[in-house]
FIZA-437851 format. One record per atom (N, C-alpha, C): x, y, z. Coordinates in steps of 0.001 Angstrom, whole numbers, plus 524288, in hexadecimal, padded with zeros to 5 digits. Layout:
+-------+-------+-------+
!    xx !    yy !    zz !
+-------+-------+-------+
!     X !     Y !     Z !
...
+-------+-------+-------+
//
This chain:
+-------+-------+-------+
!    xx !    yy !    zz !
+-------+-------+-------+
! 86F38 ! C7C8F ! DC1FD !
! 8717C ! C7827 ! DC4BF !
! 87576 ! C7A2C ! DC8B5 !
! 87556 ! C77C5 ! DCD0C !
! 8792F ! C7959 ! DD0F3 !
! 87DF8 ! C75C2 ! DD0A5 !
! 881E1 ! C771D ! DD392 !
! 886D0 ! C742C ! DD357 !
! 88653 ! C6EB8 ! DD597 !
! 882AB ! C6DEE ! DD92E !
! 881E9 ! C68AF ! DDB58 !
! 87FD1 ! C64EB ! DD739 !
! 87C36 ! C66CB ! DD3FD !
! 879F9 ! C638A ! DCFE0 !
! 87E15 ! C6232 ! DCBC9 !
! 88130 ! C6612 ! DCA4F !
! 88549 ! C652E ! DC664 !
! 88956 ! C6160 ! DC871 !
! 88AD6 ! C61FC ! DCD4A !
! 88ECA ! C5E7B ! DCF81 !
! 88CAB ! C58FA ! DD019 !
! 887A2 ! C585D ! DD144 !
! 88567 ! C5317 ! DD1B9 !
! 88500 ! C507D ! DCC59 !
! 883E1 ! C5385 ! DC844 !
! 883B6 ! C5160 ! DC2F0 !
! 88929 ! C4FB1 ! DC141 !
! 88D0C ! C52DD ! DC24D !
! 8926C ! C5179 ! DC0F9 !
! 89435 ! C4CA8 ! DC3F3 !
! 892A1 ! C4C2F ! DC8CA !
! 89401 ! C47AB ! DCBF5 !
! 89186 ! C42BA ! DC9B8 !
! 88C96 ! C4312 ! DC7F8 !
! 889EE ! C3E96 ! DC594 !
! 88CA5 ! C3CE1 ! DC094 !
! 88E32 ! C4098 ! DBD57 !
! 890DA ! C3F63 ! DB870 !
! 89615 ! C3CCB ! DB989 !
! 898F2 ! C3EB7 ! DBD5A !
! 89E0F ! C3C7F ! DBE9D !
! 89D8D ! C36FF ! DC0D2 !
! 8997B ! C35FB ! DC3CA !
! 898C0 ! C30DA ! DC622 !
! 89656 ! C2CF9 ! DC253 !
! 89467 ! C2EE4 ! DBDF4 !
! 891E8 ! C2B6A ! DBA29 !
! 88CAD ! C2984 ! DBC1F !
! 889ED ! C2C9D ! DBEB6 !
! 884F6 ! C2B2D ! DC118 !
! 88081 ! C2B1B ! DBD33 !
! 880C5 ! C2805 ! DB920 !
! 87C79 ! C2788 ! DB56E !
! 87C11 ! C2C03 ! DB1A7 !
! 8800F ! C2F00 ! DB0FB !
! 87FE6 ! C3379 ! DAD75 !
! 88165 ! C31FB ! DA7EA !
! 88252 ! C35FB ! DA4D2 !
! 883B4 ! C3545 ! D9F52 !
! 888DC ! C3260 ! D9EB3 !
! 88C88 ! C3349 ! DA238 !
! 891A0 ! C30BE ! DA1E8 !
! 89144 ! C2ADA ! DA258 !
! 88E02 ! C28E5 ! DA5D7 !
! 88D7D ! C233F ! DA673 !
! 88AAE ! C20D5 ! DA1C4 !
! 88711 ! C23B8 ! D9F82 !
! 88461 ! C21D6 ! D9ADE !
! 8883B ! C213E ! D965B !
! 88B94 ! C2517 ! D95B1 !
! 88F77 ! C24E3 ! D918A !
! 89352 ! C2065 ! D9262 !
! 894DA ! C1F96 ! D9736 !
! 8987B ! C1B50 ! D9870 !
! 895F0 ! C160E ! D9763 !
! 890F1 ! C157E ! D9882 !
! 88E57 ! C1077 ! D97A4 !
! 88D32 ! C0F7E ! D91E1 !
! 88CA8 ! C1394 ! D8EB9 !
! 88B9F ! C12E4 ! D8920 !
! 89094 ! C1235 ! D85EA !
! 89503 ! C13A7 ! D8807 !
! 899F0 ! C136F ! D852D !
! 89B22 ! C0DF8 ! D82F5 !
! 89A9B ! C09B4 ! D85F3 !
! 89BAE ! C0488 ! D83B2 !
! 89800 ! C0325 ! D7F2F !
! 89311 ! C04A9 ! D7FA2 !
! 88F58 ! C0387 ! D7B6A !
! 890C5 ! C0682 ! D7670 !
! 89265 ! C0B60 ! D770B !
! 89407 ! C0E6D ! D727F !
! 898F0 ! C0C12 ! D7004 !
! 89C6F ! C0A3A ! D7330 !
! 8A134 ! C07C1 ! D713F !
! 89FEF ! C02C2 ! D6E45 !
! 89C6B ! BFF94 ! D705E !
! 89AD6 ! BFAB3 ! D6DBD !
! 8982E ! BFBF1 ! D6892 !
! 894BE ! BFFD6 ! D6878 !
! 8922A ! C014C ! D6392 !
! 89628 ! C031C ! D5F87 !
! 899FF ! C0624 ! D612E !
! 89E14 ! C07EC ! D5D92 !
! 8A120 ! C035F ! D5B4B !
! 8A269 ! BFF8C ! D5E8F !
! 8A540 ! BFAEE ! D5CA7 !
! 8A1EB ! BF7EC ! D58BF !
! 89CE8 ! BF70B ! D5A09 !
! 8996E ! BF44E ! D566D !
! 898E2 ! BF73C ! D5144 !
! 8988F ! BFC61 ! D518C !
! 897FF ! BFF73 ! D4CC0 !
! 89CA4 ! BFEA5 ! D492D !
! 8A15D ! BFF10 ! D4B44 !
! 8A5FF ! BFEAC ! D47F4 !
! 8A757 ! BF91D ! D4667 !
! 8A5B6 ! BF538 ! D4969 !
! 8A6FE ! BEFD2 ! D4813 !
! 8A2C2 ! BED11 ! D44F5 !
! 89DD6 ! BEE97 ! D459E !
! 89996 ! BEBC7 ! D430E !
! 89665 ! BEF14 ! D3F44 !
! 89481 ! BF37E ! D410D !
! 890C3 ! BF688 ! D3DF5 !
! 89366 ! BF91D ! D394E !
! 897A9 ! BFBC3 ! D3A24 !
! 89A49 ! BFEAE ! D35EE !
! 89C43 ! BFB1F ! D3188 !
! 89ED6 ! BF6B2 ! D32BF !
! 8A07F ! BF338 ! D2E7C !
! 89BE7 ! BF0FD ! D2B65 !
! 8978B ! BEFDB ! D2E0B !
! 892F8 ! BEDD6 ! D2B4C !
! 890C7 ! BF1EC ! D2790 !
! 890AF ! BF6CC ! D292D !
! 88ED4 ! BFAF3 ! D25BB !
! 8925A ! BFB80 ! D20FC !
! 8976E ! BFAFC ! D21B8 !
! 89B16 ! BFB3D ! D1D46 !
! 89A1C ! BF6C7 ! D197D !
! 89943 ! BF1FF ! D1B92 !
! 89831 ! BED7D ! D1837 !
! 89331 ! BEE4E ! D1514 !
! 88F1F ! BF060 ! D179E !
! 88A34 ! BF145 ! D14E7 !
! 88AD8 ! BF545 ! D108B !
! 88DBD ! BF982 ! D1196 !
! 88EAC ! BFD6F ! D0D86 !
! 891A5 ! BFB16 ! D08F4 !
! 8958C ! BF7CB ! D0A10 !
! 898A7 ! BF558 ! D05F0 !
! 89554 ! BF191 ! D02BD !
! 8920B ! BEE80 ! D055E !
! 88EA3 ! BEADC ! D028F !
! 88ACA ! BEDCA ! CFF16 !
! 888A8 ! BF21C ! D00FA !
! 88509 ! BF532 ! CFDD9 !
! 887CF ! BF789 ! CF91F !
! 88C99 ! BF961 ! CF9D6 !
! 88F8D ! BFB8A ! CF576 !
! 890C4 ! BF74C ! CF16E !
! 8921D ! BF28F ! CF33D !
! 89326 ! BEE38 ! CEFA8 !
! 88E41 ! BECBD ! CEC95 !
! 889C2 ! BECA6 ! CEF45 !
! 884D7 ! BEB54 ! CECA5 !
! 88370 ! BEF78 ! CE895 !
! 883FB ! BF473 ! CE9FB !
! 882D7 ! BF8AC ! CE64D !
! 88659 ! BF853 ! CE184 !
! 88B4A ! BF70C ! CE254 !
! 88EFE ! BF68E ! CDDFF !
! 88D81 ! BF1EA ! CDA91 !
! 88BE3 ! BED89 ! CDCEF !
! 88A4A ! BE8EC ! CD9F6 !
! 8856C ! BEA1C ! CD6BD !
! 8819E ! BECCB ! CD90F !
! 87CD0 ! BEE06 ! CD63A !
! 87DCE ! BF1D0 ! CD1B6 !
! 88156 ! BF564 ! CD268 !
! 88263 ! BF92D ! CCE46 !
! 88594 ! BF6D1 ! CC9D4 !
! 88848 ! BF27A ! CCAD9 !
! 88B86 ! BF025 ! CC6BF !
! 888E5 ! BEB8F ! CC3FA !
! 883D6 ! BEAB7 ! CC4DD !
! 8811E ! BE675 ! CC235 !
! 880C7 ! BE78E ! CBC5D !
! 88177 ! BE362 ! CB94E !
! 8813A ! BE3F1 ! CB39D !
! 87EB5 ! BDF16 ! CB14E !
! 87D5C ! BDF64 ! CAC54 !
! 87AF3 ! BDAFB ! CA9A5 !
! 87EAC ! BD654 ! CA9B9 !
! 87C72 ! BD1B9 ! CAAB9 !
! 87F8D ! BCCF0 ! CAADF !
! 88117 ! BCB38 ! CB053 !
! 88092 ! BCE9E ! CB42E !
! 881D5 ! BCD26 ! CB993 !
! 87DBA ! BC95A ! CBBA4 !
! 87F8C ! BC55D ! CBE61 !
! 87BFA ! BC1A8 ! CC0E2 !
! 87B39 ! BC36C ! CC681 !
! 8763A ! BC433 ! CC7F8 !
! 87504 ! BC680 ! CCD0F !
! 870F8 ! BC342 ! CCFF4 !
! 87060 ! BC48A ! CD4EC !
! 86C5A ! BC256 ! CD84B !
! 8693C ! BC6E5 ! CDA71 !
! 86415 ! BC685 ! CDA40 !
! 860D9 ! BCAB3 ! CDC64 !
! 86014 ! BC9D1 ! CE237 !
! 85E12 ! BCDC4 ! CE4D9 !
! 85D12 ! BCD3B ! CEA72 !
! 858AB ! BC955 ! CEB78 !
! 85585 ! BC822 ! CE786 !
! 8516A ! BC433 ! CE803 !
! 8535B ! BBEB8 ! CE6EC !
! 85851 ! BBE26 ! CE566 !
! 85A95 ! BB8FD ! CE480 !
! 85A4F ! BB726 ! CDEDE !
! 8592E ! BBAA6 ! CDB3A !
! 858CF ! BB932 ! CD5B7 !
! 85E2A ! BB9CA ! CD336 !
! 85FE8 ! BB5A4 ! CD08F !
! 864D7 ! BB5C0 ! CCDB3 !
! 863A7 ! BB75B ! CC81B !
! 86709 ! BBA91 ! CC5D7 !
! 8662C ! BBC2A ! CC07C !
! 86AE7 ! BBEE3 ! CBE37 !
! 86A5F ! BC024 ! CB922 !
! 86E7C ! BC2E0 ! CB64B !
! 86C4D ! BC815 ! CB471 !
! 86F4C ! BCC35 ! CB530 !
! 86D8A ! BD164 ! CB395 !
! 86D9C ! BD1C3 ! CADA5 !
! 86930 ! BD382 ! CAB75 !
! 868C8 ! BD447 ! CA5D5 !
! 869F9 ! BD9F0 ! CA482 !
! 86738 ! BDD87 ! CA714 !
! 86838 ! BE31B ! CA641 !
! 867BF ! BE603 ! CAB6C !
! 86A5E ! BEA78 ! CABA0 !
! 86A22 ! BEDE5 ! CB033 !
! 86838 ! BF331 ! CAE4D !
! 863D3 ! BF4F3 ! CB072 !
! 861C9 ! BFA22 ! CAF1D !
! 8633A ! BFDDD ! CB386 !
! 8672F ! C0101 ! CB283 !
! 8694F ! C047A ! CB68A !
! 8655B ! C088C ! CB859 !
! 86274 ! C0ADE ! CB4A0 !
! 85ECF ! C0F0B ! CB5FA !
! 85A99 ! C0D2A ! CB9C2 !
! 85861 ! C08A2 ! CB8A9 !
! 8540B ! C06A7 ! CBBCE !
! 855E1 ! C0362 ! CC064 !
! 85AE8 ! C0231 ! CC0A1 !
! 85D21 ! BFEE5 ! CC4BE !
! 85AA6 ! BF976 ! CC4A6 !
! 859BB ! BF78A ! CBFE1 !
! 85736 ! BF278 ! CBF14 !
! 85AF0 ! BEEE2 ! CBC22 !
! 85AAF ! BE9E3 ! CBD85 !
! 85DF2 ! BE5ED ! CBAF7 !
! 85A59 ! BE1D0 ! CB8AA !
! 85B74 ! BE035 ! CB3D3 !
! 858A8 ! BDBEF ! CB15D !
! 85BD9 ! BD708 ! CB25F !
! 8597A ! BD343 ! CB51D !
! 85C39 ! BCE9C ! CB6E8 !
! 859E3 ! BC9CC ! CB454 !
! 85D37 ! BC6AA ! CB1B5 !
! 85B75 ! BC1C6 ! CAF55 !
! 85C0F ! BBD83 ! CB36A !
! 857A2 ! BBAE5 ! CB4B2 !
! 857C8 ! BB6DD ! CB8B5 !
! 8570D ! BB15A ! CB67A !
! 85562 ! BB10F ! CB198 !
! 854DF ! BAC0A ! CAEE5 !
! 855B5 ! BAD0E ! CA916 !
! 85539 ! BA8E6 ! CA5F2 !
! 85662 ! BA943 ! CA055 !
! 8537C ! BADCE ! C9DBD !
! 84E83 ! BAE3D ! C9E88 !
! 84B8B ! BB26A ! C9C06 !
! 84861 ! BB597 ! CA001 !
! 84A44 ! BB5D5 ! CA4CB !
! 84785 ! BB8AE ! CA8E6 !
! 84B0F ! BBD01 ! CAAF3 !
! 84926 ! BC1D7 ! CAA6E !
! 84C07 ! BC65B ! CAC73 !
! 84876 ! BC985 ! CAFFB !
! 84AC1 ! BCBCB ! CB412 !
! 847C0 ! BCF09 ! CB7A1 !
! 84A9A ! BD430 ! CB864 !
! 84793 ! BD835 ! CB9C5 !
! 849DD ! BDD47 ! CBB0F !
! 84A16 ! BDDB4 ! CC0F6 !
! 84E93 ! BDF4C ! CC2EF !
! 84F2F ! BE00A ! CC88B !
! 851FA ! BE532 ! CC986 !
! 8517A ! BE721 ! CCE31 !
! 8545B ! BEBD2 ! CCFA0 !
! 859F9 ! BEA60 ! CD0DB !
! 85D6E ! BEDFF ! CCFE4 !
! 862FE ! BED17 ! CD0CF !
! 86411 ! BEBC3 ! CD68F !
! 8614E ! BEE28 ! CDA1F !
! 8622B ! BED4D ! CDFB1 !
! 860AD ! BE7E4 ! CE19D !
! 85DB3 ! BE500 ! CDE7F !
! 85C1C ! BDFC9 ! CE02D !
! 8602D ! BDB9A ! CDEE1 !
! 86491 ! BDD27 ! CDCA4 !
! 868D4 ! BD978 ! CDBA2 !
! 86BC6 ! BD8A0 ! CE0C1 !
! 86C26 ! BD3AA ! CE25C !
! 86EDC ! BD270 ! CE743 !
! 874B0 ! BD1B4 ! CE663 !
! 87627 ! BCFA3 ! CE1E2 !
! 87BB8 ! BCED9 ! CE0EA !
! 87CA9 ! BCC2F ! CDBBC !
! 88197 ! BCB93 ! CDA7F !
! 88321 ! BC8DA ! CD5C3 !
! 883A0 ! BC308 ! CD6EB !
! 88241 ! BBFB6 ! CD31C !
! 8829D ! BBA19 ! CD3F1 !
! 88839 ! BB84F ! CD48B !
! 88BCE ! BBA78 ! CD19A !
! 89141 ! BB8DD ! CD1CC !
! 893B5 ! BB9B2 ! CD719 !
! 8923E ! BBDE4 ! CD9CC !
! 8949D ! BBF06 ! CDEDF !
! 892DC ! BBB1E ! CE2F9 !
! 88E19 ! BB909 ! CE28F !
! 88C3E ! BB542 ! CE668 !
! 88EEE ! BB005 ! CE5C0 !
! 88FEC ! BAE5F ! CE0EF !
! 89271 ! BA957 ! CE02B !
! 89822 ! BA98E ! CE20E !
! 89AAD ! BAE0A ! CE172 !
! 8A009 ! BAE97 ! CE374 !
! 8A01A ! BAE5F ! CE963 !
! 89C3F ! BB0E5 ! CEBF4 !
! 89BF3 ! BB0C9 ! CF19B !
! 89AE8 ! BAB40 ! CF39B !
! 8979E ! BA854 ! CF0DA !
! 89662 ! BA302 ! CF26F !
! 89B2C ! B9F80 ! CF1EA !
! 89E2C ! BA035 ! CEDB9 !
! 8A2DD ! B9D0F ! CECEE !
! 8A6F3 ! B9E2A ! CF118 !
! 8A796 ! BA2FD ! CF29A !
! 8AB6C ! BA443 ! CF6A2 !
! 8A9A3 ! BA24C ! CFBF1 !
! 8A49C ! BA21C ! CFCE4 !
! 8A290 ! BA02B ! D01DE !
! 8A362 ! B9A48 ! D024D !
! 8A319 ! B9768 ! CFDED !
! 8A3DF ! B91C0 ! CFDF8 !
! 8A97F ! B9054 ! CFF20 !
! 8AD2F ! B938B ! CFD9C !
! 8B2BD ! B923A ! CFE4E !
! 8B482 ! B92EB ! D03A3 !
+-------+-------+-------+
//
């Protein structure tokens, strides 16, 4: 390369004639907006999801006989036995009707839903 070519390239960069510098300047606001969205929306949502998953895991691990639960299919019942090895729960859904379900299919405890409903009414 001769000095004329180098000086013309430097002149283009200084003038912002469609080079890398102008591209960076035009992308800067978009990067700033993405950063703001990340810290205000995306990151807090990820924290909430992690906390909800930890709460669910803790609830599933603390299930015991006598707890009244709701399955993810909408079945209400009372836990009769919990088989830890097989990860299976025996759930009584009527007077003489019991079913086996997996621990992961428990959506929640019945008592917690009635408390949430009562607080929502007030």
